[in-house]
PDB file of N, CA, C and O in Angstrom:
ATOM      1  N   MET A   1       9.196  13.226 -16.655  1.00  0.00           N
ATOM      2  CA  MET A   1       8.204  12.452 -15.945  1.00  0.00           C
ATOM      3  C   MET A   1       8.903  11.686 -14.823  1.00  0.00           C
ATOM      4  O   MET A   1       9.870  10.965 -15.070  1.00  0.00           O
ATOM      5  N   ALA A   2       8.419  11.841 -13.597  1.00  0.00           N
ATOM      6  CA  ALA A   2       8.944  11.077 -12.471  1.00  0.00           C
ATOM      7  C   ALA A   2       8.310   9.696 -12.476  1.00  0.00           C
ATOM      8  O   ALA A   2       7.190   9.525 -12.957  1.00  0.00           O
ATOM      9  N   GLY A   3       9.001   8.738 -11.958  1.00  0.00           N
ATOM     10  CA  GLY A   3       8.449   7.390 -11.895  1.00  0.00           C
ATOM     11  C   GLY A   3       8.768   6.587 -13.135  1.00  0.00           C
ATOM     12  O   GLY A   3       9.200   7.119 -14.157  1.00  0.00           O
ATOM     13  N   THR A   4       8.546   5.307 -13.018  1.00  0.00           N
ATOM     14  CA  THR A   4       8.811   4.360 -14.100  1.00  0.00           C
ATOM     15  C   THR A   4       7.506   3.653 -14.451  1.00  0.00           C
ATOM     16  O   THR A   4       6.854   3.078 -13.579  1.00  0.00           O
ATOM     17  N   PRO A   5       7.125   3.696 -15.724  1.00  0.00           N
ATOM     18  CA  PRO A   5       5.885   3.006 -16.111  1.00  0.00           C
ATOM     19  C   PRO A   5       5.959   1.520 -15.780  1.00  0.00           C
ATOM     20  O   PRO A   5       7.001   0.887 -15.952  1.00  0.00           O
ATOM     21  N   ARG A   6       4.853   0.977 -15.306  1.00  0.00           N
ATOM     22  CA  ARG A   6       4.749  -0.440 -14.983  1.00  0.00           C
ATOM     23  C   ARG A   6       3.818  -1.138 -15.963  1.00  0.00           C
ATOM     24  O   ARG A   6       3.032  -0.492 -16.656  1.00  0.00           O
ATOM     25  N   LYS A   7       3.914  -2.451 -16.016  1.00  0.00           N
ATOM     26  CA  LYS A   7       3.037  -3.259 -16.852  1.00  0.00           C
ATOM     27  C   LYS A   7       1.606  -3.162 -16.316  1.00  0.00           C
ATOM     28  O   LYS A   7       1.385  -3.256 -15.109  1.00  0.00           O
ATOM     29  N   VAL A   8       0.654  -2.978 -17.201  1.00  0.00           N
ATOM     30  CA  VAL A   8      -0.757  -2.880 -16.816  1.00  0.00           C
ATOM     31  C   VAL A   8      -1.367  -4.278 -16.810  1.00  0.00           C
ATOM     32  O   VAL A   8      -1.224  -5.030 -17.774  1.00  0.00           O
ATOM     33  N   SER A   9      -2.044  -4.617 -15.721  1.00  0.00           N
ATOM     34  CA  SER A   9      -2.723  -5.908 -15.603  1.00  0.00           C
ATOM     35  C   SER A   9      -3.892  -5.968 -16.572  1.00  0.00           C
ATOM     36  O   SER A   9      -4.520  -4.954 -16.877  1.00  0.00           O
ATOM     37  N   VAL A  10      -4.169  -7.159 -17.045  1.00  0.00           N
ATOM     38  CA  VAL A  10      -5.257  -7.335 -18.000  1.00  0.00           C
ATOM     39  C   VAL A  10      -6.376  -8.168 -17.381  1.00  0.00           C
ATOM     40  O   VAL A  10      -6.208  -8.784 -16.328  1.00  0.00           O
ATOM     41  N   VAL A  11      -7.501  -8.169 -18.050  1.00  0.00           N
ATOM     42  CA  VAL A  11      -8.672  -8.927 -17.592  1.00  0.00           C
ATOM     43  C   VAL A  11      -8.248 -10.371 -17.307  1.00  0.00           C
ATOM     44  O   VAL A  11      -7.549 -10.998 -18.103  1.00  0.00           O
ATOM     45  N   GLY A  12      -8.683 -10.875 -16.168  1.00  0.00           N
ATOM     46  CA  GLY A  12      -8.361 -12.237 -15.778  1.00  0.00           C
ATOM     47  C   GLY A  12      -7.267 -12.306 -14.728  1.00  0.00           C
ATOM     48  O   GLY A  12      -7.116 -13.333 -14.066  1.00  0.00           O
ATOM     49  N   ASP A  13      -6.494 -11.224 -14.561  1.00  0.00           N
ATOM     50  CA  ASP A  13      -5.444 -11.206 -13.544  1.00  0.00           C
ATOM     51  C   ASP A  13      -6.116 -11.272 -12.177  1.00  0.00           C
ATOM     52  O   ASP A  13      -7.014 -10.474 -11.904  1.00  0.00           O
ATOM     53  N   PRO A  14      -5.708 -12.199 -11.308  1.00  0.00           N
ATOM     54  CA  PRO A  14      -6.362 -12.359 -10.002  1.00  0.00           C
ATOM     55  C   PRO A  14      -6.383 -11.081  -9.158  1.00  0.00           C
ATOM     56  O   PRO A  14      -7.323 -10.877  -8.390  1.00  0.00           O
ATOM     57  N   VAL A  15      -5.374 -10.220  -9.282  1.00  0.00           N
ATOM     58  CA  VAL A  15      -5.334  -9.000  -8.461  1.00  0.00           C
ATOM     59  C   VAL A  15      -6.502  -8.064  -8.772  1.00  0.00           C
ATOM     60  O   VAL A  15      -6.860  -7.218  -7.953  1.00  0.00           O
ATOM     61  N   LEU A  16      -7.089  -8.217  -9.953  1.00  0.00           N
ATOM     62  CA  LEU A  16      -8.214  -7.367 -10.348  1.00  0.00           C
ATOM     63  C   LEU A  16      -9.550  -7.878  -9.803  1.00  0.00           C
ATOM     64  O   LEU A  16     -10.573  -7.207  -9.939  1.00  0.00           O
ATOM     65  N   HIS A  17      -9.542  -9.051  -9.195  1.00  0.00           N
ATOM     66  CA  HIS A  17     -10.790  -9.679  -8.756  1.00  0.00           C
ATOM     67  C   HIS A  17     -10.937  -9.750  -7.245  1.00  0.00           C
ATOM     68  O   HIS A  17     -11.749 -10.523  -6.735  1.00  0.00           O
ATOM     69  N   LYS A  18     -10.160  -8.949  -6.525  1.00  0.00           N
ATOM     70  CA  LYS A  18     -10.295  -8.995  -5.075  1.00  0.00           C
ATOM     71  C   LYS A  18     -10.262  -7.588  -4.493  1.00  0.00           C
ATOM     72  O   LYS A  18      -9.834  -6.640  -5.152  1.00  0.00           O
ATOM     73  N   ILE A  19     -10.711  -7.468  -3.271  1.00  0.00           N
ATOM     74  CA  ILE A  19     -10.690  -6.175  -2.586  1.00  0.00           C
ATOM     75  C   ILE A  19      -9.249  -5.855  -2.228  1.00  0.00           C
ATOM     76  O   ILE A  19      -8.536  -6.697  -1.682  1.00  0.00           O
ATOM     77  N   SER A  20      -8.826  -4.648  -2.535  1.00  0.00           N
ATOM     78  CA  SER A  20      -7.445  -4.235  -2.275  1.00  0.00           C
ATOM     79  C   SER A  20      -7.164  -4.110  -0.785  1.00  0.00           C
ATOM     80  O   SER A  20      -8.037  -3.750   0.005  1.00  0.00           O
ATOM     81  N   ALA A  21      -5.943  -4.413  -0.427  1.00  0.00           N
ATOM     82  CA  ALA A  21      -5.505  -4.274   0.966  1.00  0.00           C
ATOM     83  C   ALA A  21      -5.331  -2.796   1.303  1.00  0.00           C
ATOM     84  O   ALA A  21      -4.904  -2.014   0.453  1.00  0.00           O
ATOM     85  N   PRO A  22      -5.654  -2.411   2.525  1.00  0.00           N
ATOM     86  CA  PRO A  22      -5.419  -1.015   2.914  1.00  0.00           C
ATOM     87  C   PRO A  22      -3.926  -0.731   3.054  1.00  0.00           C
ATOM     88  O   PRO A  22      -3.144  -1.612   3.411  1.00  0.00           O
ATOM     89  N   VAL A  23      -3.551   0.487   2.772  1.00  0.00           N
ATOM     90  CA  VAL A  23      -2.169   0.915   2.987  1.00  0.00           C
ATOM     91  C   VAL A  23      -1.992   1.153   4.479  1.00  0.00           C
ATOM     92  O   VAL A  23      -2.778   1.870   5.098  1.00  0.00           O
ATOM     93  N   THR A  24      -0.958   0.552   5.053  1.00  0.00           N
ATOM     94  CA  THR A  24      -0.696   0.725   6.483  1.00  0.00           C
ATOM     95  C   THR A  24       0.652   1.390   6.741  1.00  0.00           C
ATOM     96  O   THR A  24       0.914   1.866   7.846  1.00  0.00           O
ATOM     97  N   THR A  25       1.503   1.421   5.724  1.00  0.00           N
ATOM     98  CA  THR A  25       2.824   2.024   5.868  1.00  0.00           C
ATOM     99  C   THR A  25       2.968   3.134   4.839  1.00  0.00           C
ATOM    100  O   THR A  25       2.892   2.900   3.633  1.00  0.00           O
ATOM    101  N   PHE A  26       3.175   4.336   5.334  1.00  0.00           N
ATOM    102  CA  PHE A  26       3.330   5.501   4.460  1.00  0.00           C
ATOM    103  C   PHE A  26       4.815   5.852   4.412  1.00  0.00           C
ATOM    104  O   PHE A  26       5.326   6.585   5.258  1.00  0.00           O
ATOM    105  N   ASP A  27       5.497   5.304   3.394  1.00  0.00           N
ATOM    106  CA  ASP A  27       6.940   5.452   3.307  1.00  0.00           C
ATOM    107  C   ASP A  27       7.369   5.716   1.869  1.00  0.00           C
ATOM    108  O   ASP A  27       6.542   6.004   1.004  1.00  0.00           O
ATOM    109  N   ASP A  28       8.679   5.613   1.625  1.00  0.00           N
ATOM    110  CA  ASP A  28       9.213   5.873   0.282  1.00  0.00           C
ATOM    111  C   ASP A  28       8.679   4.894  -0.758  1.00  0.00           C
ATOM    112  O   ASP A  28       8.527   5.256  -1.925  1.00  0.00           O
ATOM    113  N   SER A  29       8.392   3.659  -0.351  1.00  0.00           N
ATOM    114  CA  SER A  29       7.878   2.703  -1.338  1.00  0.00           C
ATOM    115  C   SER A  29       6.481   3.103  -1.816  1.00  0.00           C
ATOM    116  O   SER A  29       6.136   2.868  -2.973  1.00  0.00           O
ATOM    117  N   LEU A  30       5.680   3.701  -0.943  1.00  0.00           N
ATOM    118  CA  LEU A  30       4.371   4.209  -1.357  1.00  0.00           C
ATOM    119  C   LEU A  30       4.552   5.382  -2.316  1.00  0.00           C
ATOM    120  O   LEU A  30       3.852   5.471  -3.325  1.00  0.00           O
ATOM    121  N   SER A  31       5.469   6.266  -2.013  1.00  0.00           N
ATOM    122  CA  SER A  31       5.741   7.407  -2.905  1.00  0.00           C
ATOM    123  C   SER A  31       6.206   6.927  -4.276  1.00  0.00           C
ATOM    124  O   SER A  31       5.797   7.472  -5.301  1.00  0.00           O
ATOM    125  N   THR A  32       7.056   5.911  -4.291  1.00  0.00           N
ATOM    126  CA  THR A  32       7.536   5.351  -5.558  1.00  0.00           C
ATOM    127  C   THR A  32       6.383   4.740  -6.338  1.00  0.00           C
ATOM    128  O   THR A  32       6.279   4.931  -7.549  1.00  0.00           O
ATOM    129  N   LEU A  33       5.512   4.002  -5.644  1.00  0.00           N
ATOM    130  CA  LEU A  33       4.346   3.415  -6.308  1.00  0.00           C
ATOM    131  C   LEU A  33       3.495   4.497  -6.947  1.00  0.00           C
ATOM    132  O   LEU A  33       3.095   4.373  -8.105  1.00  0.00           O
ATOM    133  N   ILE A  34       3.218   5.554  -6.203  1.00  0.00           N
ATOM    134  CA  ILE A  34       2.381   6.646  -6.734  1.00  0.00           C
ATOM    135  C   ILE A  34       3.054   7.296  -7.946  1.00  0.00           C
ATOM    136  O   ILE A  34       2.390   7.550  -8.951  1.00  0.00           O
ATOM    137  N   ASP A  35       4.350   7.567  -7.868  1.00  0.00           N
ATOM    138  CA  ASP A  35       5.079   8.130  -9.014  1.00  0.00           C
ATOM    139  C   ASP A  35       5.007   7.193 -10.216  1.00  0.00           C
ATOM    140  O   ASP A  35       4.777   7.636 -11.341  1.00  0.00           O
ATOM    141  N   ASP A  36       5.205   5.889  -9.975  1.00  0.00           N
ATOM    142  CA  ASP A  36       5.144   4.913 -11.064  1.00  0.00           C
ATOM    143  C   ASP A  36       3.744   4.827 -11.658  1.00  0.00           C
ATOM    144  O   ASP A  36       3.593   4.651 -12.867  1.00  0.00           O
ATOM    145  N   MET A  37       2.728   4.948 -10.822  1.00  0.00           N
ATOM    146  CA  MET A  37       1.358   4.907 -11.326  1.00  0.00           C
ATOM    147  C   MET A  37       1.063   6.111 -12.220  1.00  0.00           C
ATOM    148  O   MET A  37       0.416   5.970 -13.258  1.00  0.00           O
ATOM    149  N   PHE A  38       1.537   7.300 -11.819  1.00  0.00           N
ATOM    150  CA  PHE A  38       1.351   8.476 -12.686  1.00  0.00           C
ATOM    151  C   PHE A  38       2.069   8.279 -14.016  1.00  0.00           C
ATOM    152  O   PHE A  38       1.523   8.609 -15.069  1.00  0.00           O
ATOM    153  N   ALA A  39       3.286   7.744 -13.977  1.00  0.00           N
ATOM    154  CA  ALA A  39       4.040   7.502 -15.209  1.00  0.00           C
ATOM    155  C   ALA A  39       3.307   6.502 -16.099  1.00  0.00           C
ATOM    156  O   ALA A  39       3.226   6.690 -17.313  1.00  0.00           O
ATOM    157  N   THR A  40       2.774   5.443 -15.497  1.00  0.00           N
ATOM    158  CA  THR A  40       2.037   4.426 -16.246  1.00  0.00           C
ATOM    159  C   THR A  40       0.784   5.027 -16.874  1.00  0.00           C
ATOM    160  O   THR A  40       0.470   4.763 -18.035  1.00  0.00           O
ATOM    161  N   MET A  41       0.073   5.836 -16.097  1.00  0.00           N
ATOM    162  CA  MET A  41      -1.152   6.464 -16.593  1.00  0.00           C
ATOM    163  C   MET A  41      -0.850   7.385 -17.777  1.00  0.00           C
ATOM    164  O   MET A  41      -1.605   7.415 -18.749  1.00  0.00           O
ATOM    165  N   GLN A  42       0.251   8.136 -17.698  1.00  0.00           N
ATOM    166  CA  GLN A  42       0.608   9.038 -18.795  1.00  0.00           C
ATOM    167  C   GLN A  42       0.938   8.260 -20.060  1.00  0.00           C
ATOM    168  O   GLN A  42       0.503   8.633 -21.150  1.00  0.00           O
ATOM    169  N   VAL A  43       1.701   7.185 -19.926  1.00  0.00           N
ATOM    170  CA  VAL A  43       2.063   6.370 -21.084  1.00  0.00           C
ATOM    171  C   VAL A  43       0.816   5.776 -21.737  1.00  0.00           C
ATOM    172  O   VAL A  43       0.743   5.649 -22.959  1.00  0.00           O
ATOM    173  N   ALA A  44      -0.164   5.413 -20.903  1.00  0.00           N
ATOM    174  CA  ALA A  44      -1.398   4.805 -21.409  1.00  0.00           C
ATOM    175  C   ALA A  44      -2.445   5.832 -21.828  1.00  0.00           C
ATOM    176  O   ALA A  44      -3.544   5.467 -22.248  1.00  0.00           O
ATOM    177  N   SER A  45      -2.105   7.119 -21.713  1.00  0.00           N
ATOM    178  CA  SER A  45      -3.040   8.202 -22.034  1.00  0.00           C
ATOM    179  C   SER A  45      -4.333   8.068 -21.229  1.00  0.00           C
ATOM    180  O   SER A  45      -5.426   8.298 -21.747  1.00  0.00           O
ATOM    181  N   GLY A  46      -4.196   7.697 -19.971  1.00  0.00           N
ATOM    182  CA  GLY A  46      -5.358   7.520 -19.114  1.00  0.00           C
ATOM    183  C   GLY A  46      -5.649   8.752 -18.283  1.00  0.00           C
ATOM    184  O   GLY A  46      -4.899   9.728 -18.303  1.00  0.00           O
ATOM    185  N   VAL A  47      -6.750   8.691 -17.554  1.00  0.00           N
ATOM    186  CA  VAL A  47      -7.139   9.788 -16.656  1.00  0.00           C
ATOM    187  C   VAL A  47      -7.217   9.325 -15.206  1.00  0.00           C
ATOM    188  O   VAL A  47      -7.367  10.144 -14.299  1.00  0.00           O
ATOM    189  N   GLY A  48      -7.116   8.021 -14.983  1.00  0.00           N
ATOM    190  CA  GLY A  48      -7.148   7.474 -13.636  1.00  0.00           C
ATOM    191  C   GLY A  48      -6.591   6.059 -13.653  1.00  0.00           C
ATOM    192  O   GLY A  48      -6.695   5.348 -14.652  1.00  0.00           O
ATOM    193  N   LEU A  49      -5.994   5.659 -12.522  1.00  0.00           N
ATOM    194  CA  LEU A  49      -5.398   4.331 -12.452  1.00  0.00           C
ATOM    195  C   LEU A  49      -5.383   3.865 -10.998  1.00  0.00           C
ATOM    196  O   LEU A  49      -4.994   4.617 -10.103  1.00  0.00           O
ATOM    197  N   ALA A  50      -5.805   2.632 -10.769  1.00  0.00           N
ATOM    198  CA  ALA A  50      -5.778   2.031  -9.436  1.00  0.00           C
ATOM    199  C   ALA A  50      -4.584   1.086  -9.341  1.00  0.00           C
ATOM    200  O   ALA A  50      -4.178   0.487 -10.337  1.00  0.00           O
ATOM    201  N   ALA A  51      -4.026   0.955  -8.139  1.00  0.00           N
ATOM    202  CA  ALA A  51      -2.840   0.118  -7.935  1.00  0.00           C
ATOM    203  C   ALA A  51      -3.019  -1.315  -8.459  1.00  0.00           C
ATOM    204  O   ALA A  51      -2.079  -1.850  -9.047  1.00  0.00           O
ATOM    205  N   PRO A  52      -4.180  -1.960  -8.273  1.00  0.00           N
ATOM    206  CA  PRO A  52      -4.316  -3.312  -8.821  1.00  0.00           C
ATOM    207  C   PRO A  52      -4.116  -3.373 -10.343  1.00  0.00           C
ATOM    208  O   PRO A  52      -3.746  -4.417 -10.879  1.00  0.00           O
ATOM    209  N   GLN A  53      -4.355  -2.272 -11.024  1.00  0.00           N
ATOM    210  CA  GLN A  53      -4.168  -2.261 -12.475  1.00  0.00           C
ATOM    211  C   GLN A  53      -2.693  -2.348 -12.864  1.00  0.00           C
ATOM    212  O   GLN A  53      -2.372  -2.608 -14.024  1.00  0.00           O
ATOM    213  N   VAL A  54      -1.796  -2.132 -11.900  1.00  0.00           N
ATOM    214  CA  VAL A  54      -0.364  -2.336 -12.157  1.00  0.00           C
ATOM    215  C   VAL A  54       0.145  -3.495 -11.297  1.00  0.00           C
ATOM    216  O   VAL A  54       1.338  -3.590 -11.008  1.00  0.00           O
ATOM    217  N   GLY A  55      -0.778  -4.376 -10.892  1.00  0.00           N
ATOM    218  CA  GLY A  55      -0.410  -5.596 -10.194  1.00  0.00           C
ATOM    219  C   GLY A  55      -0.105  -5.453  -8.725  1.00  0.00           C
ATOM    220  O   GLY A  55       0.484  -6.356  -8.131  1.00  0.00           O
ATOM    221  N   VAL A  56      -0.492  -4.334  -8.115  1.00  0.00           N
ATOM    222  CA  VAL A  56      -0.205  -4.094  -6.698  1.00  0.00           C
ATOM    223  C   VAL A  56      -1.507  -4.141  -5.909  1.00  0.00           C
ATOM    224  O   VAL A  56      -2.450  -3.402  -6.193  1.00  0.00           O
ATOM    225  N   ASP A  57      -1.541  -5.016  -4.923  1.00  0.00           N
ATOM    226  CA  ASP A  57      -2.744  -5.219  -4.117  1.00  0.00           C
ATOM    227  C   ASP A  57      -2.800  -4.213  -2.966  1.00  0.00           C
ATOM    228  O   ASP A  57      -2.696  -4.582  -1.797  1.00  0.00           O
ATOM    229  N   LEU A  58      -2.967  -2.931  -3.321  1.00  0.00           N
ATOM    230  CA  LEU A  58      -3.108  -1.869  -2.322  1.00  0.00           C
ATOM    231  C   LEU A  58      -4.200  -0.905  -2.760  1.00  0.00           C
ATOM    232  O   LEU A  58      -4.436  -0.731  -3.955  1.00  0.00           O
ATOM    233  N   ALA A  59      -4.860  -0.285  -1.803  1.00  0.00           N
ATOM    234  CA  ALA A  59      -5.933   0.670  -2.073  1.00  0.00           C
ATOM    235  C   ALA A  59      -5.340   2.051  -2.354  1.00  0.00           C
ATOM    236  O   ALA A  59      -5.307   2.919  -1.482  1.00  0.00           O
ATOM    237  N   VAL A  60      -4.879   2.232  -3.580  1.00  0.00           N
ATOM    238  CA  VAL A  60      -4.284   3.496  -4.027  1.00  0.00           C
ATOM    239  C   VAL A  60      -4.858   3.816  -5.399  1.00  0.00           C
ATOM    240  O   VAL A  60      -5.026   2.925  -6.232  1.00  0.00           O
ATOM    241  N   PHE A  61      -5.158   5.082  -5.632  1.00  0.00           N
ATOM    242  CA  PHE A  61      -5.722   5.538  -6.907  1.00  0.00           C
ATOM    243  C   PHE A  61      -5.077   6.871  -7.276  1.00  0.00           C
ATOM    244  O   PHE A  61      -4.920   7.739  -6.417  1.00  0.00           O
ATOM    245  N   VAL A  62      -4.703   7.042  -8.549  1.00  0.00           N
ATOM    246  CA  VAL A  62      -4.183   8.331  -9.034  1.00  0.00           C
ATOM    247  C   VAL A  62      -5.078   8.831 -10.156  1.00  0.00           C
ATOM    248  O   VAL A  62      -5.699   8.041 -10.867  1.00  0.00           O
ATOM    249  N   TYR A  63      -5.141  10.156 -10.309  1.00  0.00           N
ATOM    250  CA  TYR A  63      -5.973  10.725 -11.364  1.00  0.00           C
ATOM    251  C   TYR A  63      -5.338  11.999 -11.919  1.00  0.00           C
ATOM    252  O   TYR A  63      -4.590  12.693 -11.232  1.00  0.00           O
ATOM    253  N   ASP A  64      -5.655  12.282 -13.167  1.00  0.00           N
ATOM    254  CA  ASP A  64      -5.208  13.492 -13.865  1.00  0.00           C
ATOM    255  C   ASP A  64      -6.225  13.727 -14.981  1.00  0.00           C
ATOM    256  O   ASP A  64      -6.092  13.189 -16.080  1.00  0.00           O
ATOM    257  N   CYS A  65      -7.241  14.538 -14.681  1.00  0.00           N
ATOM    258  CA  CYS A  65      -8.315  14.722 -15.654  1.00  0.00           C
ATOM    259  C   CYS A  65      -8.965  16.097 -15.492  1.00  0.00           C
ATOM    260  O   CYS A  65      -8.943  16.686 -14.411  1.00  0.00           O
ATOM    261  N   PRO A  66      -9.542  16.594 -16.585  1.00  0.00           N
ATOM    262  CA  PRO A  66     -10.232  17.878 -16.507  1.00  0.00           C
ATOM    263  C   PRO A  66     -11.667  17.702 -16.025  1.00  0.00           C
ATOM    264  O   PRO A  66     -12.273  16.645 -16.204  1.00  0.00           O
ATOM    265  N   ASP A  67     -12.202  18.764 -15.408  1.00  0.00           N
ATOM    266  CA  ASP A  67     -13.620  18.741 -15.057  1.00  0.00           C
ATOM    267  C   ASP A  67     -14.420  19.322 -16.211  1.00  0.00           C
ATOM    268  O   ASP A  67     -13.858  19.611 -17.268  1.00  0.00           O
ATOM    269  N   ALA A  68     -15.705  19.496 -16.027  1.00  0.00           N
ATOM    270  CA  ALA A  68     -16.585  19.978 -17.094  1.00  0.00           C
ATOM    271  C   ALA A  68     -16.216  21.384 -17.564  1.00  0.00           C
ATOM    272  O   ALA A  68     -16.557  21.773 -18.681  1.00  0.00           O
ATOM    273  N   SER A  69     -15.516  22.154 -16.713  1.00  0.00           N
ATOM    274  CA  SER A  69     -15.108  23.513 -17.081  1.00  0.00           C
ATOM    275  C   SER A  69     -13.720  23.554 -17.719  1.00  0.00           C
ATOM    276  O   SER A  69     -13.239  24.619 -18.104  1.00  0.00           O
ATOM    277  N   GLY A  70     -13.078  22.386 -17.828  1.00  0.00           N
ATOM    278  CA  GLY A  70     -11.745  22.334 -18.419  1.00  0.00           C
ATOM    279  C   GLY A  70     -10.610  22.521 -17.423  1.00  0.00           C
ATOM    280  O   GLY A  70      -9.445  22.564 -17.818  1.00  0.00           O
ATOM    281  N   VAL A  71     -10.930  22.632 -16.141  1.00  0.00           N
ATOM    282  CA  VAL A  71      -9.905  22.766 -15.107  1.00  0.00           C
ATOM    283  C   VAL A  71      -9.292  21.395 -14.842  1.00  0.00           C
ATOM    284  O   VAL A  71     -10.007  20.428 -14.574  1.00  0.00           O
ATOM    285  N   GLN A  72      -7.968  21.317 -14.917  1.00  0.00           N
ATOM    286  CA  GLN A  72      -7.266  20.045 -14.712  1.00  0.00           C
ATOM    287  C   GLN A  72      -7.131  19.728 -13.224  1.00  0.00           C
ATOM    288  O   GLN A  72      -6.738  20.585 -12.432  1.00  0.00           O
ATOM    289  N   HIS A  73      -7.457  18.503 -12.853  1.00  0.00           N
ATOM    290  CA  HIS A  73      -7.341  18.043 -11.465  1.00  0.00           C
ATOM    291  C   HIS A  73      -6.376  16.865 -11.431  1.00  0.00           C
ATOM    292  O   HIS A  73      -6.541  15.892 -12.168  1.00  0.00           O
ATOM    293  N   VAL A  74      -5.374  16.962 -10.576  1.00  0.00           N
ATOM    294  CA  VAL A  74      -4.345  15.936 -10.469  1.00  0.00           C
ATOM    295  C   VAL A  74      -4.198  15.575  -8.995  1.00  0.00           C
ATOM    296  O   VAL A  74      -4.102  16.460  -8.144  1.00  0.00           O
ATOM    297  N   GLY A  75      -4.180  14.291  -8.693  1.00  0.00           N
ATOM    298  CA  GLY A  75      -3.995  13.907  -7.305  1.00  0.00           C
ATOM    299  C   GLY A  75      -3.953  12.411  -7.123  1.00  0.00           C
ATOM    300  O   GLY A  75      -3.973  11.644  -8.086  1.00  0.00           O
ATOM    301  N   HIS A  76      -3.896  12.013  -5.876  1.00  0.00           N
ATOM    302  CA  HIS A  76      -3.922  10.599  -5.537  1.00  0.00           C
ATOM    303  C   HIS A  76      -4.740  10.392  -4.262  1.00  0.00           C
ATOM    304  O   HIS A  76      -4.849  11.282  -3.419  1.00  0.00           O
ATOM    305  N   LEU A  77      -5.304   9.204  -4.148  1.00  0.00           N
ATOM    306  CA  LEU A  77      -6.083   8.813  -2.980  1.00  0.00           C
ATOM    307  C   LEU A  77      -5.478   7.539  -2.410  1.00  0.00           C
ATOM    308  O   LEU A  77      -5.157   6.606  -3.146  1.00  0.00           O
ATOM    309  N   VAL A  78      -5.327   7.512  -1.098  1.00  0.00           N
ATOM    310  CA  VAL A  78      -4.838   6.318  -0.419  1.00  0.00           C
ATOM    311  C   VAL A  78      -5.935   5.872   0.539  1.00  0.00           C
ATOM    312  O   VAL A  78      -6.455   6.672   1.317  1.00  0.00           O
ATOM    313  N   ASN A  79      -6.279   4.609   0.478  1.00  0.00           N
ATOM    314  CA  ASN A  79      -7.365   4.031   1.272  1.00  0.00           C
ATOM    315  C   ASN A  79      -8.696   4.761   1.057  1.00  0.00           C
ATOM    316  O   ASN A  79      -9.364   5.128   2.023  1.00  0.00           O
ATOM    317  N   PRO A  80      -9.081   4.973  -0.213  1.00  0.00           N
ATOM    318  CA  PRO A  80     -10.361   5.646  -0.461  1.00  0.00           C
ATOM    319  C   PRO A  80     -11.522   4.756  -0.033  1.00  0.00           C
ATOM    320  O   PRO A  80     -11.401   3.532   0.028  1.00  0.00           O
ATOM    321  N   GLY A  81     -12.624   5.384   0.254  1.00  0.00           N
ATOM    322  CA  GLY A  81     -13.815   4.635   0.631  1.00  0.00           C
ATOM    323  C   GLY A  81     -15.044   5.301   0.050  1.00  0.00           C
ATOM    324  O   GLY A  81     -14.993   6.438  -0.419  1.00  0.00           O
ATOM    325  N   ALA A  82     -16.120   4.595   0.087  1.00  0.00           N
ATOM    326  CA  ALA A  82     -17.393   5.136  -0.390  1.00  0.00           C
ATOM    327  C   ALA A  82     -18.437   4.915   0.686  1.00  0.00           C
ATOM    328  O   ALA A  82     -18.379   3.946   1.443  1.00  0.00           O
ATOM    329  N   ARG A  83     -19.377   5.816   0.740  1.00  0.00           N
ATOM    330  CA  ARG A  83     -20.453   5.698   1.704  1.00  0.00           C
ATOM    331  C   ARG A  83     -21.775   5.788   0.965  1.00  0.00           C
ATOM    332  O   ARG A  83     -21.945   6.618   0.071  1.00  0.00           O
ATOM    333  N   LEU A  84     -22.684   4.950   1.336  1.00  0.00           N
ATOM    334  CA  LEU A  84     -23.999   4.942   0.719  1.00  0.00           C
ATOM    335  C   LEU A  84     -24.966   5.610   1.686  1.00  0.00           C
ATOM    336  O   LEU A  84     -25.170   5.149   2.809  1.00  0.00           O
ATOM    337  N   ASP A  85     -25.549   6.700   1.224  1.00  0.00           N
ATOM    338  CA  ASP A  85     -26.560   7.406   2.022  1.00  0.00           C
ATOM    339  C   ASP A  85     -27.930   6.993   1.511  1.00  0.00           C
ATOM    340  O   ASP A  85     -28.265   7.245   0.354  1.00  0.00           O
ATOM    341  N   VAL A  86     -28.701   6.379   2.343  1.00  0.00           N
ATOM    342  CA  VAL A  86     -30.058   5.966   1.977  1.00  0.00           C
ATOM    343  C   VAL A  86     -31.013   6.922   2.647  1.00  0.00           C
ATOM    344  O   VAL A  86     -31.053   7.019   3.874  1.00  0.00           O
ATOM    345  N   ARG A  87     -31.775   7.619   1.851  1.00  0.00           N
ATOM    346  CA  ARG A  87     -32.729   8.598   2.377  1.00  0.00           C
ATOM    347  C   ARG A  87     -34.140   8.200   1.998  1.00  0.00           C
ATOM    348  O   ARG A  87     -34.393   7.700   0.902  1.00  0.00           O
ATOM    349  N   PRO A  88     -35.061   8.435   2.936  1.00  0.00           N
ATOM    350  CA  PRO A  88     -36.472   8.064   2.643  1.00  0.00           C
ATOM    351  C   PRO A  88     -37.080   8.905   1.552  1.00  0.00           C
ATOM    352  O   PRO A  88     -38.244   8.713   1.200  1.00  0.00           O
TER     353      PRO A  88
END
């Protein structure tokens, strides 16, 4: 397993109660964070993990989970966003 597991933040941690900062620098420290997040997720037997859950105030998310057909999907998102489509 690449990366080093990090401590998982718990309910009440201030980093979990604010909007994450966007990633502006794409460098080795971001790669290390992503590797560490995957390692943390594996140790916790999780399927997804956001950077604030390991105490980092950045908009980063990693996932490793199967879909309804059993196909495994593994990846990461940096600066993810959501859009609301309102239709009449």
